[in-house]
C-alpha positions in Angstrom: 2.2 5.3 -15.2 2.9 2.7 -12.5 0.9 -0.6 -12.5 -2.3 -0.5 -10.5 -2.4 -2.2 -7.1 -5.4 -4.6 -7.4 -7.7 -5.6 -4.6 -7.5 -9.1 -3.2 -10.3 -11.7 -3.0 -10.8 -10.8 0.7 -11.2 -7.1 -0.1 -13.7 -7.9 -2.9 -15.7 -10.1 -0.5 -15.8 -7.2 1.9 -16.9 -4.8 -0.8 -19.7 -7.1 -1.9 -21.0 -7.6 1.6 -20.4 -4.2 3.2 -20.4 -2.0 0.1 -17.0 -0.2 0.6 -13.3 -0.6 0.7 -10.7 1.8 2.1 -7.2 2.5 0.8 -4.5 5.0 1.7 -2.8 7.4 -0.6 1.0 7.3 -0.8 1.2 11.0 -1.7 3.0 13.1 1.0 1.2 15.0 3.7 2.2 18.3 2.0 0.1 17.3 -1.0 -3.0 16.8 1.1 -2.3 20.0 3.0 -2.3 21.8 -0.4 -5.5 20.2 -1.5 -7.2 21.3 1.7 -6.0 24.9 1.2 -7.1 24.9 -2.4 -10.6 23.6 -1.4 -11.2 26.0 1.4 -12.2 29.1 -0.6 -14.3 27.3 -3.1 -18.1 27.3 -3.2 -19.5 24.0 -2.1 -22.5 24.3 -4.5 -21.4 27.2 -6.7 -19.7 27.7 -10.0 -16.2 27.7 -8.6 -16.7 24.4 -6.8 -19.1 21.4 -7.1 -18.8 19.9 -10.6 -15.9 22.3 -11.4 -13.6 20.9 -8.7 -11.1 19.5 -11.1 -10.8 22.7 -13.2 -10.3 24.6 -9.9 -8.0 22.1 -8.3 -6.5 20.0 -11.1 -3.9 18.5 -8.9 -6.6 16.3 -7.5 -6.0 14.2 -10.6 -2.7 13.1 -9.1 -4.6 11.3 -6.3 -7.1 9.7 -8.7 -4.2 8.4 -10.8 -2.4 6.8 -7.9 -1.7 3.0 -8.4 -3.6 2.1 -5.2 -6.6 4.2 -6.2 -6.6 3.1 -9.8 -6.2 -0.5 -8.7 -9.2 -0.4 -6.4 -11.4 1.2 -9.0 -10.3 -1.2 -11.7 -10.9 -4.2 -9.4 -14.5 -3.0 -8.7 -15.5 -1.4 -12.0 -13.4 -3.2 -14.6 -10.5 -1.9 -16.7 -12.6 0.4 -18.8 -14.2 2.5 -16.0 -14.4 6.2 -16.4 -14.6 9.3 -14.2 -18.2 10.6 -14.0 -18.6 14.4 -14.6 -20.4 14.9 -11.2 -18.2 15.5 -8.2 -18.7 17.4 -4.9 -16.7 18.7 -2.0 -18.8 18.0 1.0 -18.0 20.4 3.8 -19.0 19.8 7.4 -18.7 23.3 8.9 -18.2 24.0 12.6 -21.6 23.5 14.2 -22.3 27.1 15.0 -22.2 28.0 11.2 -23.4 24.7 9.8 -26.2 25.2 7.2 -29.3 23.2 8.0 -31.0 23.5 4.7 -32.2 20.2 3.0 -29.7 20.8 0.2 -26.8 20.6 2.6 -28.3 17.8 4.7 -26.5 19.5 7.6 -28.7 17.6 10.1 -26.9 14.4 9.0 -29.9 12.6 7.6 -29.0 9.3 5.9 -29.6 9.4 2.2 -28.7 7.6 -1.0 -27.3 9.8 -3.8 -29.7 11.0 -6.4 -30.7 8.5 -9.1 -30.1 11.2 -11.8 -26.4 10.5 -11.5 -26.8 6.7 -12.1 -29.9 4.7 -12.8 -33.5 6.0 -12.7 -35.5 3.8 -10.4 -38.6 1.8 -11.3 -40.9 1.1 -8.4 -38.1 2.4 -6.2 -35.8 -0.5 -7.4 -32.1 0.4 -7.7 -29.9 -2.0 -9.6 -27.6 -4.0 -7.3 -25.0 -4.6 -10.0 -21.9 -2.4 -9.5 -22.3 -0.2 -12.6 -21.6 3.0 -10.6 -19.4 3.8 -7.6 -18.4 6.7 -5.4 -14.9 7.7 -4.2 -14.6 9.7 -1.0 -11.2 11.5 -0.3 -10.2 13.1 3.0 -7.7 15.9 2.4 -7.0 16.4 6.1 -6.7 14.2 9.2 -10.4 13.7 10.1 -11.4 12.8 13.6 -14.7 11.9 15.2 -15.1 15.4 16.6 -15.0 16.8 13.1 -18.1 15.0 12.1 -16.8 12.6 9.4 -19.1 11.0 6.9 -21.1 8.0 8.2 -22.4 5.0 6.2 -24.6 2.0 6.8 -22.6 -1.0 5.6 -24.6 -3.3 3.3 -27.3 -0.7 2.8 -26.8 -0.7 -1.0 -29.1 -3.7 -1.2 -32.1 -2.5 0.7 -34.3 0.6 0.4 -33.7 3.6 2.6 -37.0 2.9 4.5 -35.5 -0.4 5.7 -32.3 1.1 7.2 -31.4 0.7 10.8 -30.0 4.1 11.9 -28.1 2.4 14.7 -25.9 0.6 12.2 -24.3 3.8 10.9 -20.6 3.8 11.3 -18.1 6.8 10.9 -15.4 7.0 8.3 -12.6 9.0 10.0 -9.1 8.7 8.8 -5.7 10.3 8.1 -5.2 12.8 5.3 -5.1 10.8 2.1 -7.7 8.2 3.2 -9.7 7.1 0.1 -13.0 5.1 0.5 -14.6 3.5 -2.6 -18.2 2.4 -2.2 -21.2 1.2 -4.0 -23.2 4.2 -5.5 -26.3 3.2 -3.5 -24.9 3.0 -0.1 -26.7 5.1 2.5 -24.6 7.9 4.0 -24.7 11.2 5.8 -22.5 13.0 8.3 -21.9 11.0 11.4 -22.1 13.8 13.8 -21.6 17.5 14.4 -18.3 19.2 13.8 -17.4 20.5 17.2 -14.0 21.8 16.1 -13.3 25.3 14.7 -12.1 24.1 11.3 -14.1 23.0 8.2 -14.1 19.2 7.5 -13.7 18.6 3.8 -14.6 15.3 2.0 -14.3 15.2 -1.8 -16.6 12.9 -3.6 -16.1 11.6 -7.2 -18.4 9.3 -9.1 -17.3 6.6 -11.4 -19.1 4.5 -14.0 -18.4 1.0 -15.3 -18.4 0.8 -19.1 -19.0 -2.9 -19.6 -20.5 -5.7 -17.5 -17.7 -8.1 -16.3 -16.7 -11.0 -18.4 -14.0 -12.1 -16.0 -12.7 -11.0 -12.6 -10.6 -7.8 -12.7 -8.9 -7.9 -9.3 -6.2 -10.2 -8.0 -8.5 -13.2 -8.0 -7.1 -16.5 -6.6 -10.0 -18.5 -5.2 -13.6 -18.8 -6.4 -14.7 -19.9 -2.9 -17.3 -18.0 -1.0 -18.1 -18.5 2.7 -21.9 -18.7 3.2 -23.8 -17.3 6.1 -27.4 -17.4 7.4 -27.8 -13.6 6.7 -31.0 -13.0 4.6 -28.9 -11.0 2.1 -26.6 -14.0 1.5 -28.3 -14.8 -1.9 -27.5 -11.3 -3.1 -23.9 -11.5 -2.0 -23.4 -14.8 -3.8 -25.0 -13.4 -6.9 -22.8 -10.3 -6.8 -19.7 -12.5 -6.3 -20.5 -14.4 -9.4 -21.5 -11.3 -11.3 -18.2 -9.6 -10.7 -16.4 -12.7 -11.9 -18.5 -12.8 -15.1 -19.9 -16.2 -14.4 -23.5 -17.5 -14.3 -25.2 -17.3 -10.9 -24.6 -20.2 -8.7 -27.4 -22.5 -7.5 -28.4 -22.0 -3.8 -26.2 -24.2 -1.5 -29.3 -25.6 0.2 -31.0 -27.9 -2.3 -33.8 -28.6 0.1 -35.1 -25.0 -0.1 -38.8 -24.9 0.5 -40.5 -23.1 -2.5 -43.6 -22.3 -0.5 -41.5 -20.7 2.3 -39.7 -18.6 -0.3 -42.9 -17.3 -1.8 -44.1 -16.5 1.7 -41.0 -14.6 2.4 -41.3 -12.8 -1.0 -44.6 -11.5 0.2 -43.5 -10.8 3.7 -42.9 -7.5 5.5 -39.1 -8.1 6.1 -37.6 -6.4 3.1 -34.2 -8.0 3.4 -35.7 -11.5 3.6 -38.1 -10.7 0.7 -35.3 -9.5 -1.6 -33.2 -12.5 -0.6 -36.1 -14.8 -1.4 -36.5 -13.2 -4.8 -32.9 -13.9 -5.6 -33.2 -17.5 -4.5 -36.4 -18.0 -6.5 -34.5 -16.7 -9.5 -31.6 -19.0 -8.9 -34.1 -21.9 -8.7 -35.8 -20.8 -11.9 -39.1 -20.4 -10.2 -40.4 -17.8 -12.6 -44.2 -18.1 -12.0 -44.3 -16.5 -8.5 -41.9 -13.8 -9.7 -44.1 -13.0 -12.7 -47.2 -13.0 -10.5 -45.6 -10.6 -8.1 -44.1 -8.4 -10.8 -47.6 -7.8 -12.3 -49.2 -7.2 -8.9 -50.9 -3.9 -8.1 -48.8 -3.8 -5.0 -45.8 -1.5 -5.7 -43.7 -2.9 -2.8 -44.2 -6.4 -4.1 -43.2 -5.4 -7.6 -40.1 -3.7 -6.2 -39.0 -7.0 -4.6 -40.0 -9.3 -7.5 -37.8 -7.4 -9.9 -34.7 -8.6 -8.2 -35.5 -12.2 -8.9 -34.9 -12.0 -12.7 -31.2 -11.1 -13.0 -30.1 -14.4 -11.2 -32.2 -16.3 -13.8 -30.1 -14.9 -16.6 -31.1 -15.9 -20.1 -34.0 -18.0 -18.8 -35.8 -14.9 -17.7 -35.9 -13.4 -21.2 -38.8 -15.3 -22.7 -41.2 -14.9 -19.7 -40.4 -11.2 -19.5 -41.0 -10.6 -23.2 -44.2 -12.5 -22.9 -45.5 -9.7 -20.7 -45.2 -7.1 -23.4 -48.1 -8.3 -25.5 -50.7 -5.6 -25.0 -48.7 -4.2 -22.1 -49.2 -0.6 -20.9 -46.5 2.0 -20.3 -45.6 1.0 -16.8 -45.2 -2.7 -17.5 -43.1 -1.9 -20.6 -40.9 0.3 -18.4 -40.5 -2.6 -15.9 -39.6 -5.2 -18.5 -37.1 -2.9 -20.3 -35.5 -2.0 -17.0 -35.2 -5.6 -15.8 -33.8 -6.8 -19.1 -31.1 -4.2 -18.8 -30.3 -5.2 -15.3 -29.8 -8.8 -16.5 -27.2 -7.5 -18.8 -25.5 -9.3 -21.8 -27.1 -12.6 -20.8 -30.4 -11.0 -22.0 -28.9 -10.6 -25.5 -31.9 -12.4 -27.1 -34.1 -9.5 -26.0 -32.0 -7.0 -27.9 -34.3 -6.8 -31.0 -37.3 -6.1 -28.8 -35.5 -3.5 -26.8 -34.5 -1.8 -30.0 -38.2 -1.8 -31.1 -39.1 -0.2 -27.7 -36.8 2.7 -28.6 -39.6 3.8 -31.0 -42.3 3.6 -28.3 -44.6 6.6 -28.0 -43.9 7.2 -24.3 -40.6 8.8 -23.5 -40.2 6.8 -20.3 -40.3 3.5 -22.3 -37.7 4.9 -24.7 -35.5 6.1 -21.9 -35.3 2.6 -20.2 -35.2 0.8 -23.5 -32.2 2.7 -24.9 -30.4 2.5 -21.6 -30.8 -1.3 -21.6 -29.7 -1.5 -25.3 -26.4 -0.1 -24.2 -26.0 -2.7 -21.4 -27.4 -5.8 -23.1 -25.9 -5.0 -26.5 -22.3 -4.9 -25.3 -21.7 -8.3 -26.9 -23.3 -7.2 -30.2 -21.1 -6.9 -33.3 -22.5 -3.5 -34.2 -24.6 -0.7 -32.7 -28.2 -0.1 -33.7 -29.1 3.1 -35.7 -31.7 3.8 -33.1 -29.0 5.3 -31.0 -28.7 8.2 -33.4 -32.5 8.8 -33.2 -32.2 8.7 -29.4 -29.6 11.4 -29.4 -32.1 13.6 -31.2 -35.1 12.7 -29.1 -37.4 15.4 -27.8 -36.9 14.1 -24.3 -33.7 15.0 -22.5 -33.5 11.8 -20.5 -33.7 9.7 -23.7 -30.8 11.7 -25.1 -28.9 11.2 -21.8 -29.3 7.4 -22.0 -28.6 7.3 -25.7 -25.3 9.1 -25.2 -24.4 6.7 -22.4 -25.3 3.8 -24.6 -23.1 5.1 -27.4 -20.3 5.5 -24.9 -20.7 1.8 -24.0 -20.8 0.6 -27.6 -17.7 2.7 -28.3 -16.0 2.0 -31.6 -18.9 -0.3 -32.6 -21.0 2.9 -33.0 -18.5 4.8 -35.0 -20.0 3.8 -38.4 -23.5 4.9 -37.6 -24.6 7.6 -40.1 -24.7 11.0 -38.4 -23.4 9.8 -35.0 -20.7 12.4 -34.6 -22.9 15.3 -35.7 -25.7 14.2 -33.3 -23.2 14.0 -30.4 -21.6 17.3 -31.3 -25.0 19.0 -31.3 -25.7 17.6 -27.8 -22.5 19.3 -26.5 -24.6 22.4 -26.3 -27.8 20.8 -24.8 -29.3 22.4 -21.7 -29.1 19.1 -19.7 -25.8 18.7 -17.9 -25.9 14.9 -18.3 -26.6 15.0 -22.0 -23.5 17.2 -22.4 -21.4 15.0 -20.2 -22.2 11.7 -21.7 -21.9 13.1 -25.3 -18.3 14.2 -24.6 -17.5 10.7 -23.3 -19.2 9.1 -26.2 -17.3 11.2 -28.8 -14.0 10.1 -27.2 -15.0 6.5 -27.1 -16.0 6.3 -30.7 -12.2 6.2 -31.3 -12.4 8.3 -34.6 -10.4 11.3 -35.4 -13.6 13.3 -36.0 -15.0 12.3 -32.7 -11.9 13.1 -30.7 -11.4 16.4 -32.5 -15.0 17.4 -31.7 -14.6 16.5 -28.0 -11.2 18.2 -27.7 -12.4 21.4 -29.5 -15.3 21.7 -27.1 -13.3 21.0 -24.0 -10.6 23.5 -25.0 -13.2 26.1 -25.6 -14.9 25.5 -22.2 -11.8 24.9 -20.1 -11.6 26.8 -16.8 -8.5 28.5 -15.4 -8.5 28.4 -11.6 -6.5 31.6 -11.5 -9.0 34.4 -11.4 -6.7 36.9 -13.1 -4.8 35.9 -16.2 -1.1 35.7 -15.5 -1.5 36.2 -11.8 -1.0 33.5 -9.1 -3.8 32.3 -6.9 -4.2 34.2 -3.6 -2.5 31.6 -1.5 0.7 29.6 -1.7 0.6 26.8 -4.3 3.9 25.3 -3.3 4.3 22.1 -1.5 
């Protein structure tokens, strides 16, 4: 396989600020024409489409393995990223036959993808760290009159309620245009399809396995050009996060702490989140703790963003909140510690204890955070096996994801392969999906055999009659 073509510093700057980058496939036009033809008869939300796109159109894998696509994904998600099991061919039908049901979002409403595919929110707070991403592929030349997908650049950092609809931009392009974006960017069709052909846009999700310890793109300069934008503190944090270094101190050493607290409590959401980041960078823990424990959900939402920039310094104050804490506060603390990542390693023993909590929501966030915080641990905790057999499906989901992140470090846990193998037949799609990934990442013969045996038994042949060709020309 050819070497990946990595992104530049400039492209990463743009991704961090705007939330997306665009690359162009080098595959011939005939390939994209074939992909369009193969997608046309599929069911957008049915059994022969949606999450089964790759079994139905396996040649899509050629695009995903292209050097330019792999390089962009590697640059953004690190060398150990993996293809999420959710994917979807979004079809914008000609306006006269366009479905207008909420499921299709045919009216073009801006939305952020369902949290069930990534991180379950606490107080509406989505993690800003790039642990999930989306890839959009255009299999045909897509013009404005076909109603391309529209996005709001930078919207991955603010809630949907704070979006400015007028900032939506279209993503037209030639066949083979690939756009990779932050999972939480707001998007929706830009306009009606006034042509007489369907507009296809294939979406794939990707997941980062490990938080960055170093830059993974063609990194040449650590410089960052600052701006007066209220989201600037977030951008600087994300630049440092992607490079695997501690958050930088604010460039303005004369920052007024009282003004920051006032902005933290203000009605401008972007300014409030930016103030939270700056307070965290300054180590101003008291106003953040006070806001996090407020009865005001909007204030708690904003305050949670101030702790990741603090890094290890945030661990003791957050753990101090757990003494006598109720369920909701335990959930908040576990979630924020996970967002801090490996720099919160000192909290790992407490997070492991929370995996035994009586409330499933606490167990869910605790075990997810164990998988993120514990990536630098020498071994995986046995609680992961218990989580794989939890009565709650979401706990099992996050336990399987945590095992995948620990990888070979979890291979020696007693009963780990059996527990994952049992979950291959669980009723929850995500439990099954992450269990397959975890079995592969254990790196053991037993784990690989179990995953392969299941995948071979459940493989899908896109030809509807054995031995017969599909009903249209497959040649290109």
